[in-house]
C-alpha positions in Angstrom: -9.6 -72.9 -42.9 -9.0 -73.0 -39.2 -12.5 -71.8 -38.7 -13.9 -74.9 -40.5 -11.8 -77.1 -38.2 -13.1 -75.2 -35.2 -16.7 -75.7 -36.3 -16.3 -79.3 -37.2 -14.5 -80.9 -34.2 -15.4 -84.5 -35.0 -14.3 -84.2 -38.7 -11.1 -82.6 -37.5 -10.6 -85.4 -35.0 -11.2 -88.0 -37.7 -8.8 -86.3 -40.2 -6.0 -86.1 -37.5 -6.5 -89.7 -36.4 -6.5 -91.1 -40.0 -3.3 -89.2 -40.7 -1.6 -90.2 -37.5 -2.6 -93.8 -38.0 -1.2 -93.8 -41.5 2.1 -92.2 -40.4 2.3 -94.8 -37.6 1.6 -97.7 -39.9 4.0 -96.7 -42.6 6.9 -95.4 -40.6 6.9 -96.8 -37.1 5.3 -100.2 -37.3 8.2 -102.6 -37.6 6.2 -105.8 -37.2 2.8 -107.0 -36.7 1.8 -106.7 -33.0 -0.6 -109.1 -31.1 -4.3 -108.0 -31.0 -4.2 -106.7 -27.4 -1.1 -104.6 -28.0 -2.5 -103.3 -31.2 -5.8 -102.3 -29.4 -3.6 -100.5 -26.7 -1.6 -98.7 -29.3 -4.7 -97.5 -31.2 -6.4 -96.5 -27.9 -3.4 -94.4 -26.8 -3.3 -92.9 -30.4 -6.9 -92.0 -30.2 -6.4 -90.4 -26.8 -3.4 -88.4 -28.0 -5.3 -87.3 -31.1 -7.6 -85.3 -28.8 -4.5 -83.4 -27.6 -3.6 -82.7 -31.3 -7.2 -81.5 -31.9 -7.0 -79.1 -28.9 -3.6 -77.7 -30.4 -5.4 -77.3 -33.8 -8.2 -75.4 -32.2 -5.7 -73.0 -30.6 -4.2 -72.2 -34.0 -1.4 -74.6 -34.4 -1.3 -76.2 -38.0 -1.5 -79.9 -36.9 -3.5 -81.0 -39.9 -1.2 -79.2 -42.3 1.9 -80.6 -40.6 0.5 -84.1 -40.8 -0.3 -83.6 -44.5 3.3 -82.5 -45.1 4.5 -85.6 -43.3 2.3 -87.8 -45.4 3.5 -86.0 -48.5 7.1 -86.6 -47.6 6.4 -90.3 -47.0 4.9 -90.5 -50.5 7.9 -88.7 -52.1 10.2 -91.2 -50.3 8.2 -94.2 -51.4 8.0 -93.0 -55.1 11.8 -92.4 -55.1 12.4 -95.8 -53.6 10.1 -97.4 -56.2 11.9 -95.5 -59.0 15.2 -96.7 -57.7 14.1 -100.4 -57.6 12.7 -100.1 -61.1 16.0 -98.6 -62.4 18.1 -101.3 -60.7 15.9 -104.1 -62.2 16.3 -102.5 -65.6 20.0 -102.4 -65.2 20.1 -106.0 -64.1 18.1 -107.0 -67.2 20.6 -105.3 -69.5 23.5 -106.9 -67.8 22.0 -110.4 -67.7 
């Protein structure tokens, strides 16, 4: 799989950037930023993604680690959704 990432650098860049942007938006973005600050954040994220692509090319599992991070985020969101659902059902039974 690393060979594919090495042969398709732009696809690797796009995959890493999308995953990093998703993790940023879900985990770290506390409030909506003004447009200029948002542009600066995404420009720095785009520049930092090149560093992650270089690490991926040298054999570090960057894409795999980001996929694990996204998977953990989804697990937490599903568990939170289930807890909210259970609490709503409990409220309905009480009230």
